[in-house]
NUMI-839947 format. One record per residue (C-alpha): x, y, z. Coordinates in steps of 0.001 Angstrom, whole numbers, plus 500000, padded with zeros to 6 digits. Each point is the difference from the previous one (the first is absolute). Example, Ala and Ser with C-alpha at 12.3 -4.5 7.8 and 13.67 -1.06 7.14 Angstrom:
BEGIN
512300495500507800 501370503440499340 
END
This chain:
BEGIN
500000500000500000 501344503417499035 499702502604502705 499114503378498491 502540502680500807 498735503135501692 499685502960497686 501771503111501219 497510502825500354 500491502906497650 501255503158501714 497498502703500867 502577502758499507 503311500202498159 502636497853501675 502449502359501681 503480500106498495 502808500488502498 502599502676499452 503513498835499124 502578499921502763 500880503524501033 503270501186498477 502819501190502273 499507503534501310 503645500672500832 500355502505497168 499100502578502694 501474500199503481 497646500212503012 500479503774500229 499320500380496270 496773498026500394 499018502296502888 500400503039497766 498166498327497115 496973498989502077 499882503439501618 499655501480496506 497251497495499201 498291501004503238 499989503564498717 498190498907496831 497272498014501773 499844501163503622 497508499194502710 497568502928500240 497745500617502978 498239502711501988 501705501786502882 497629498441502520 500639496489498708 503808499930499919 501718496854501257 503499500614498593 501149503627500005 503148499131498036 498427497640497467 496696501706499144 499085503212498206 497535501837502224 497323502221498517 497458502133501869 496898498067500957 497722502206497916 502120499390496868 499953496246500448 496263500004500699 499375502045496866 502062497562497916 498191497014501481 496578501578499481 500689500882496354 501475496598499239 497310497970501755 497300501978498188 501655499616496585 501049496345500118 497818496925499612 500127496915502202 502131498322501200 501551503382500851 498916501327503397 501143502827502219 501747497473502241 501962498176497310 500946503274498296 501363501165503364 501845496686500400 501439500318496492 501354503481500715 501473498786503307 501631496979498390 503801500171499992 501185497750497156 503653500076501010 499101497905503067 498643497180497799 502509497206499299 498346499152496648 500282503616498881 503686500139500923 500660496657498308 498288501200496825 502226503073499870 503098497912500628 499108497641497133 499473502975497677 503390501432500874 501770496637499772 499476499756496244 501351503492499326 503308500294498115 502910499618502453 501625503304499062 496739501857500624 499600498284503372 503556500985500868 499288503651499210 496791499939502042 501823498325502893 502594502769499931 497288502643500116 498287498257502931 503329499815501845 500565503695499453 496533500769501333 500766498006503153 502682502535500998 499296503424501467 501864501976497302 498542497861497223 496525500272501442 500249503785500173 501301500231496439 497258497762498548 496983500649502248 500675503331501689 499947498339503436 503029499126502125 498171497076501576 499925496946497670 496571499146498652 499633496750501947 500091502065503221 497464502509498700 496263500006500754 497539499053497281 499091503554499007 503663500854499359 500480496838497935 497039501029497868 501310503566499751 503305498715498625 498177498093497253 497897503082499229 503144502087499600 501401497450497568 496811499888497925 500106503756499458 503782500228499690 501306501678496830 502765497411500035 498924497064497864 501945497503502105 497857500561503077 496627500216498287 500781496801498095 501074498241503197 496757501068501681 498027498607497057 501862496689500156 499562499691503778 496277500689499755 499525497559497104 501690497162501901 498025500830503144 496656500138498186 500700496690498250 500869498258503246 497021501439501862 497514499254497222 501151496384499953 500179499326503740 497529502278501799 497092498146501584 498606503420500932 499813501008496320 498363496689499062 497409500451502751 499297503619499143 499667499498496237 498449496529499934 502695498710497638 500615496251500117 502767497872498504 497289497520498970 497677501457497336 496293499975500686 498363496752498838 503409498390499377 499713496384498881 502803497545499205 500483499201496338 501656496984498454 502988500907497866 502595498150497983 502318497840502111 503588500528498922 502600497265500232 503274501876500409 503331498317499439 501772499106503243 503719499361500437 501851497922502560 502701501646502131 503499499933498547 503265501903499814 500404499882496234 497809501813497492 496887498091498974 499675499781496203 496787499981497947 499577499863496225 497120501338497944 499185501580496666 498982503408501329 500575501598503383 497909503060500833 501144502357502753 496868501497501509 496410498801500363 498233503297499362 498036501409497099 502848499458497521 501323496703501324 496554498476500421 499032500640496383 503315498602498748 499616496889502159 496534499161498677 500849500606496367 503252498033500016 498726497094502098 496948499641497777 502332500053496997 501587496824501375 503214501349501529 501386499117503426 499572503132502106 501119500926503506 498818503239501613 502034501264502956 499180502875502332 501562501375503175 496517500341501489 497667497355501427 496445498941499269 497104500640502371 496622498364499300 496773501953500199 499314498585503477 502808502271501248 498787503059498087 499609502831500500 502780500196502539 500247502412502882 501636503223498903 503398499391501603 500159496377498848 499142500997496424 502835502517499920 502388497291501193 498824497154497758 498341501498496913 502159503061499309 503639500700499395 502056501882502577 497413499598502788 497409501967498070 501773502788498157 503256501377498665 500994503609500538 501663501943497213 503495501347500603 498733503512500728 497318498648502396 497410501645497778 497970497026498774 498890496688501477 499960497163497467 497806496945500582 500941496767498235 498260496652500355 502130497004500934 497666497029500241 499412496836498019 498221501503497016 501998503221500301 498226503326500071 496940498289498528 499343498449503421 499617503360501716 499045502448497249 496611501647499728 498576498066497013 500069502861497477 500231499001496330 500761502831497580 501534499644496556 502753502417498955 498579503019498213 500663500667496331 502261502967500671 502250497797502155 500088497219497419 500841502488497272 502767501511502110 501569496567500471 499642499118496319 501626503298499031 503057498932501998 500631497144497582 497656497423501542 497218499556497400 498591496985501843 498124502328502346 497691501322497285 499617496630498294 497033497673499784 502180497416501755 500138502159503136 496224500444499801 499682496212499980 502285499705503032 497970502596501883 496710498323499116 501323496563500956 501114500986503495 496913502189500462 497714497067499348 502007497610502173 499935502497502871 496234500292499786 500418503764499789 496914502155499756 497536502246501780 497124497526500381 498590499691503517 502056502885501418 498434501552503105 501637503338500708 500726500954503592 499890503544501344 503292501357498662 499495498521496541 496538501571499838 501556503293501101 502504499842497140 497385499074497400 497270502384501128 502306502871500887 501730499829496631 496650499932498231 498766503053501921 503082501931498899 499706498881496372 503038497726500115 500345496512498553 499960497126502494 499449496303499408 499603496709501826 503380498267500218 500077496435498649 501163497464502589 501312496436499726 497301498246502007 498336497968497268 496678501820500207 499628499534503761 498958502952502123 503059499804502292 499009502624502563 503305499645501862 502201502827501224 502818498022501607 501649498394496954 503060502089500816 500521497397502737 499243497025497737 496694498873498505 498221497582502321 497129499658497541 502341498595497303 497933501961497471 502719502341498805 501678498119497171 503594500717500875 502746497636498783 499749497749503075 496302499403499263 500071499850496201 503206499780497945 502088497899502366 497380497303500728 499549499522496249 503775499798499645 500088497325502703 497304497982498257 502209500063496892 502971498685501976 501813503103501267 501904499689503282 500411502633502679 502466501038502695 499121502568502652 502599501584502273 502676500050497265 502053503211499930 501825500102496658 503475501488500283 501100499875496393 499482498610496534 502572497448498863 501727500292496634 501943497535497880 503736500389499458 499349502573497294 498559502352502619 497020500624497757 497775496914499969 497741499653503046 499928496430501318 498139500342503307 499804501738503356 501516499703503461 498660501077503362 498991498996503502 496870498058500878 498508500318503481 497304497551501091 497082500654502271 500418499012503639 498735496684501334 496587501531500694 499700501174496405 500530503635500944 502796502546499611 500174501129503628 502758497699501351 503221500924498223 501972497347501900 497815497182498708 500326500432496248 502156498322497365 502325502225497985 501769498694496950 501661501292496866 498133499017496838 501027500039496347 497333499697497321 501402499244496550 497718500940497125 499911500534496268 498262503346500474 499945502434502926 497120502464500402 500484502771502537 496681501286501348 500974501257503442 498498503460499570 501432503436499383 501861500134503308 501615496550500016 500452499143496305 502721502646499508 501696498892503226 500180496396498763 501398501151496647 502640502159501675 500958497134502321 500347497782496924 502579502207498332 497752501869497559 501790503324499574 497538501818497736 499660503454501656 496262499995499285 499471497207502557 498240501616502960 499447503315498203 496704501344498606 498045499307503202 496424501292499923 497727499889503049 496642501647499199 500564502305503007 496902500925501990 498733502647502379 497047499185502259 496803501870500782 497882498930502967 496562501280500876 497448499505502757 496219499720499661 497257500519502520 498730496504499280 502152496966500740 501798498586496965 501517496812501508 502777500487497446 501728496631500336 496915498279498571 499335499626496269 502183499835496920 503191502021500375 499971501442496475 496893499601497862 500119503417498319 502455502517498603 500043503465498444 502283500452496952 499058503656499482 503523501252500691 502158497185498593 501107501812496837 499802503631500954 502962501151497928 499222497898496927 503198497972500326 498513497121501971 500935501142503489 497716500942502850 498170498417502891 497132497586500583 497720500370502989 499449496702501776 498741498735503309 502447498421502416 500119497293502646 498546500883503399 501502497258502143 501068502209502940 503775500040499617 499906500633496247 498344503384500404 500839501025503562 503727499477499358 500049502892497528 501250502819502210 498782503569500116 500793500372503705 499518503299501800 499402498870503592 499237496928502059 496414501115500584 499335500668496318 501528496645499025 497882498053502466 496799501861499180 500609499313496307 500259496282500795 496729500042501949 498193500946496775 501069496874498095 496480498534499956 498735503192498292 503001500460497715 500973499137496458 503030500694497843 501144500279496390 503255500251498104 501211502263497253 501950497351498069 502491501530497596 501443498613496792 503535501171500668 502078501185497067 503223500234501972 501759496989501467 502117498785502901 502072496880500542 500475496844502058 503354498844501339 501174497329502474 500872500894503575 503755499443500336 499569498102503277 496751498040499721 499613499790496216 496356501019500320 498461502564497622 500323503682500726 498022502628498135 501263503359498785 496915501895498875 498583503489500455 496832501182498210 501017502717497568 498466503460499884 498359499017496705 498348496908501464 498991501433503362 498215502895498279 497649497413498508 499601498311503387 498977503186501787 497444500671497266 498468496648500900 500026500906503692 498024503167499258 497520498032497888 499497497404502727 499372502739502549 497282501427497747 498444496549499560 499856499589503775 498484503465500410 497154499453497527 499112496626501555 499550501430503482 503262499431501868 500157501899503291 503804499936500152 502527499722497148 503633499262500800 502612499551497278 502988498363501652 502505502778499398 502482501507502434 498723503060501829 496564499997498388 497027500452502283 496814498122499025 497038501742498442 497072499809502433 496567500765498595 498075502530502032 496366499037500374 498073497405498052 500776499209496379 497372501148497513 497647497396498567 501848500048496674 503260499239501808 499112496513501155 501093496575498892 496624498914498701 498834503198498291 500061500065496212 500798502654497449 502922502280499311 501298502586502457 502259503011499698 503671499728500800 500026500639503780 503139502116499653 497785502576498295 497123499856502500 501607499624503451 502621502658500834 501221498049503032 500574496898497911 501692502058497270 502346501552502564 500814496561501364 500789498696496486 502411502903499612 501613498762503190 500257496482498511 501886501445497042 502199502079502282 500937497039502209 500547497764496992 501367496483499928 503737500507499714 501940496961501191 501459498839502270 497936501770502663 496673499357498251 498788496390500379 500132497961496789 499110496375499458 500219497367497257 498762496466499437 501075499610496348 503603499436498952 500896499920496302 502804500325497496 503316498944501580 500755497402497278 498647502140497211 498921498490496673 501754501795497165 500992499925496365 503707499891500904 502251499214502957 500921503680500226 496449500832501036 498918497070502152 500540496528501409 497832497631497934 498884499843496387 496430499869498733 499778496277500827 501224500446503566 503512498664499297 502757501636502046 502357501844497687 503400498304499673 498824496616501325 498396496806498775 497161498061501642 499306502761502550 496697501918500026 498251502543502204 496193499908500183 498596502370502611 499204503680500507 503677500879499898 499955499730496180 497523502880499565 501624502635497768 498445502689502219 497174500300502508 496796498292498876 497720502681501426 497555497301501133 500126497359502705 502622497770498354 498699496450500594 498317499451496622 502905501553498085 502491497776501845 497945496902499249 499584500850496320 503731500637499526 500820496776501872 497533498145497789 501864501165496915 503474499354501448 499142496496501223 498579499028496616 503281501157498517 501908497828502483 497897497035498913 500874500708496363 503696500286500892 499910496657501818 498423498344496983 502409501564497510 
END
């Protein structure tokens, strides 16, 4: 008699994913940490009334009548679960006393470039001395001995300092503090009602991967195949499916690991550790722009926001005019259509949430073009706002859900946890014959949290063809490490730099619910007739993604801004950047570093988008409009909005700059403040162009078929081959180019 085995119950919420082991924190001395956390305490202090003080050194004390007025206004304006009591508790909260908050900050710092950490450590040491403290802060007593109101005053003086060094440092300190607090604060979760588990979350069955495993050993483990693909993202996934289905032996390797839908979405801090590169973001060399890059099985397609947009004709024509006629050919149309259909891209069944309705309706009121944004959900409604942390619904057809499972069914093999160091070449130094790197297993529990319980081994994969699809940050690093000396490697970096606009409504918006981007406004994307400008798009409202964008003026203002999260929404002015930066390897760690500053030409387009977004918010009834720009006060509407200035009203309205003098004066202030980096906050989630496709090796890194100039059997098939910025969310363009390149690899193998 066979005894039936018990069936494990399906989880009722995403299975929690543990953080990796904490890295060493000895890059700062104890006294340096004291100075650092005192600065953080100045950014997010405990704030209380004079009659309720419990720590005269550690709390900012305000007159009772001021605190009562703040509590009364906030409690009246905010919906449940906000109450007078939990708003008071939130203001009193002192994040620097929370071990999780401190650990989060330490992890963020630990992945910073060593030379930058060394400079910061030196500054902290100087501030720990009386002369250094006086020189930097204006106080003889070091900041860690100062009361909370002095700590805050020091940060305020830096924010308004004419010296860029101090205002930039204040911006960086506030950004790190906001990120850590947004990810770890139980008080913020309670006040806003945000939950790591989406409402009505249900477990979904997804493809079960069978990753190659290797026994321990001192020598390099060798594998042979026809094609090895470095990277499992939007380029690598397409290549894997096409080549496996064509009958070739394919191995896909990625430094990241796979997480099934039962573990998604992750908590905010876990997602940064496991689904993104560099613990959530890179910082450009001038500290002006944060750059978010996915690093999960499935690449950026695992955490992106579903948007499917084809490259516009003026971009295709620009690329063709540079000696790449493929981009205006019928063949490229076929590639685009093929990946579009496979992705299930379209606008069927879209249900717009509040901020997408604001963008659509506000644009319409002002006479501007706005459209639903196609998404890759196969016609499903997909009312999910937490895909930035991984898609627990398994409806978003990223590579891990679509391309790679089909590749597996055709015989492709996979390795997770494989960091490729270099491409191997034959004796001629020109013919690629494989790759070499280090593989790191999961721990015995199947996780990545126990670093002492994981196998590490060198691995060599020998292959007839090597396809590099590691993304625009890592693909040039791998090429440089492999001896490719073409000076174009790592150059031509485009980021689609963004400024943010947030706004608050009287009604609750619950902004983390609903599709992240289901609309866009292209009204300003070709303002000068040369194909450059900005698109207006919605953005993710998972707390840390929006609250980490600093426009800090005081601890009270920062905390009150956070209390409004449940009534807030935000948008981006996403710019097709004409001017480029570069990627280069850190001399100590070998990790990517980014040298990029938005040019005056590009940021002029971005600020035009900021102004347009502010007008859209105004005509749809926002009570407070806050572009995230240094030194800019928010616009606060006085009195009730008119009936025509509401989200649901129809019909055109006049430009509010011509009808409201207060709003017009505030817009003048927006233009005066501007968005000049590095003190203005900038952000990017698209990286393109660092292995540029070109008509000759003098102008780029790969030819029209993705072949690396000066080599044989080596291809690049990801966003790094873009000749310039795509001007649209790049997923579909990456997939279409990879479709063409992989079909060329198949033809080369058969030749």
